[in-house]
C-alpha positions in Angstrom: 25.1 20.9 -0.3 22.2 25.3 -1.9 18.7 20.8 1.7 22.2 20.4 1.3 23.1 22.7 -1.4 19.5 23.5 -2.1 18.8 24.1 1.5 21.9 25.9 2.7 23.1 27.9 0.6 20.5 27.3 -1.7 20.1 28.1 0.3 19.7 28.3 -3.3 18.0 30.9 0.0 20.1 33.5 -2.0 20.0 37.1 -3.2 18.9 37.3 -6.8 20.4 39.6 -9.4 18.4 39.3 -12.6 19.8 42.3 -14.3 16.4 43.9 -14.4 14.4 45.3 -11.4 11.0 44.1 -10.5 9.6 47.4 -11.7 10.8 46.8 -15.2 9.2 43.4 -15.2 5.9 45.0 -14.2 6.2 47.6 -16.9 6.9 44.9 -19.5 3.8 43.0 -18.5 1.8 46.2 -18.5 2.6 46.7 -22.1 -0.2 44.4 -23.0 -3.3 46.6 -23.4 -5.6 43.6 -22.8 -4.0 43.0 -19.4 -6.0 44.0 -16.3 -4.9 41.5 -13.6 -2.1 41.6 -11.1 0.0 38.6 -10.0 2.8 37.9 -7.7 5.7 35.5 -8.2 8.6 34.3 -6.1 11.1 34.5 -8.9 14.0 32.8 -7.0 11.8 29.8 -6.1 10.5 29.6 -9.7 14.0 29.5 -11.1 15.2 26.9 -8.6 12.3 24.6 -9.3 12.6 24.5 -13.0 14.2 21.4 -14.6 17.2 23.6 -15.6 17.5 25.2 -12.2 17.5 21.7 -10.5 20.1 20.5 -12.9 22.4 23.5 -12.3 22.0 23.0 -8.5 22.9 19.4 -8.7 26.0 20.3 -10.7 26.9 22.9 -8.2 26.6 20.4 -5.4 28.9 18.0 -7.2 31.4 20.7 -7.9 31.7 21.7 -4.2 31.1 18.4 -2.5 34.7 17.5 -2.0 35.6 20.8 -0.4 32.5 20.6 1.7 33.5 17.3 3.1 37.0 18.6 3.8 35.5 21.5 5.7 33.4 19.2 7.8 36.5 17.1 8.7 38.4 20.3 9.5 35.6 21.5 11.7 35.3 18.2 13.5 39.0 18.3 14.2 38.7 21.7 15.8 35.7 20.6 17.9 37.6 17.5 19.0 40.5 19.7 20.2 38.2 21.9 22.1 36.5 18.9 23.9 39.9 17.6 24.8 40.8 20.9 26.4 37.5 20.9 28.3 38.0 17.4 29.7 41.8 17.3 30.2 42.7 21.0 30.7 42.8 20.8 34.5 45.2 17.9 34.4 47.7 19.6 32.1 50.6 21.8 32.9 50.3 25.5 32.1 52.7 25.1 29.2 51.0 22.1 27.7 47.5 23.7 28.1 48.7 26.9 26.4 50.3 24.9 23.6 47.0 23.1 23.0 45.0 26.3 23.1 47.3 27.8 20.5 47.0 24.7 18.2 43.2 24.8 18.6 43.1 28.5 18.0 45.3 28.4 14.9 43.2 25.5 13.4 40.0 27.4 14.2 41.3 30.5 12.3 42.4 28.3 9.3 38.9 26.7 9.2 37.3 30.1 9.4 39.3 31.4 6.4 38.6 28.3 4.4 34.9 28.4 5.2 34.6 32.0 4.2 36.5 31.4 0.9 34.2 28.4 0.2 31.1 30.4 1.1 32.1 33.3 -1.2 32.8 30.9 -4.1 29.5 29.2 -3.7 27.6 32.5 -3.6 29.4 33.7 -6.7 28.5 30.5 -8.5 24.9 30.7 -7.4 24.6 34.3 -8.5 26.0 33.4 -11.9 23.3 30.7 -12.3 20.5 32.9 -11.0 21.5 35.8 -13.3 21.8 33.5 -16.4 18.5 31.6 -15.8 16.8 34.7 -14.5 17.1 36.4 -17.9 15.4 33.4 -19.5 12.7 33.4 -16.8 12.0 37.1 -17.5 11.3 36.3 -21.2 9.0 33.4 -20.1 7.2 35.6 -17.6 6.6 38.5 -20.0 5.1 36.1 -22.6 3.0 34.3 -19.9 1.7 37.7 -18.5 0.7 39.0 -21.9 -1.0 35.7 -22.9 -2.9 35.5 -19.6 -4.0 39.2 -19.3 -1.7 40.3 -16.4 -1.1 44.0 -16.3 1.5 43.7 -13.5 3.7 40.9 -11.9 5.4 41.6 -8.6 8.4 39.6 -7.4 7.8 38.9 -3.7 11.3 37.3 -3.4 12.7 40.8 -3.7 12.5 42.6 -0.3 12.4 46.0 -2.2 9.0 45.1 -3.8 6.3 47.1 -1.9 3.8 44.2 -1.5 2.0 44.6 1.8 -0.6 42.0 1.0 -1.3 39.6 -1.9 -3.9 36.9 -2.2 -2.4 33.4 -2.7 -4.7 33.1 -5.7 -2.6 35.7 -7.5 0.6 33.6 -7.1 1.8 32.4 -10.6 5.1 30.9 -9.4 4.0 27.3 -10.2 2.6 28.3 -13.6 5.9 30.0 -14.5 7.9 26.9 -13.6 5.7 24.9 -15.9 5.9 27.4 -18.7 9.7 27.6 -18.4 10.0 23.8 -18.5 7.8 23.7 -21.5 10.0 26.2 -23.3 13.2 24.6 -22.2 14.8 21.4 -23.7 16.2 20.4 -20.3 14.6 17.3 -18.9 13.8 16.8 -15.3 16.7 15.4 -13.3 16.4 12.0 -11.8 15.1 11.9 -8.2 17.8 11.2 -5.6 17.7 10.5 -1.9 18.0 13.4 0.5 21.4 14.0 2.0 21.8 13.0 5.6 24.3 15.8 6.5 25.5 19.2 5.4 28.6 21.3 5.6 29.8 22.7 8.9 29.5 26.3 10.1 32.4 28.0 11.8 32.6 27.5 15.5 30.1 24.7 15.7 30.4 20.9 15.7 27.2 20.6 13.6 26.8 20.3 9.9 24.7 23.0 8.2 23.0 22.9 4.8 22.0 28.3 -1.3 18.5 28.1 -3.8 16.7 27.6 -5.2 14.8 28.3 -4.0 16.1 30.1 -5.6 19.0 27.7 -7.3 21.6 28.2 -4.9 25.8 24.1 -3.6 24.8 23.9 -0.2 26.9 26.1 1.9 28.8 24.8 4.9 
């Protein structure tokens, strides 16, 4: 709504719960006696860039697009009331000014509640997608690691992974995306024009965009 959905929320930009820590992934890859190489992967980015991840993100954007538009309209109304107070406040009676302040404050609080509910629902939906697709990606990654002689694969999208330095040459994110797409029957989604606006953030008059990168509607 996750670059709209992919950029905001996606932020598909998202915490990933795969149901298995990065260490267990490394151990699974190390099970191959022939493996002696180490690789890194941004698992969130890999999931979001698969055909299936893109399809799920598009569906999430569609699911939340109406509410996102409603939030933007609600935010615009609040900002309009604030501007009216700024420009007309000095000309109003104390009673009228206080009434307008109360109306603007009540609408701001209502918007904040709606925004937080929306954000929580988007995040829950994103996490469900990331968890479901993440399990499939782990299977693909284990197979890829064994076939290509990797003894360890570290997930650099996880802040708990102790990777202080890794050469870009060891990054297999793109290769995993290709391997996942090859193993999946989901076709690539049709290209679509970039969205011109995103959902609003509380207390601002601007629109804001997960994530795919990870896969993550775009959050307001």
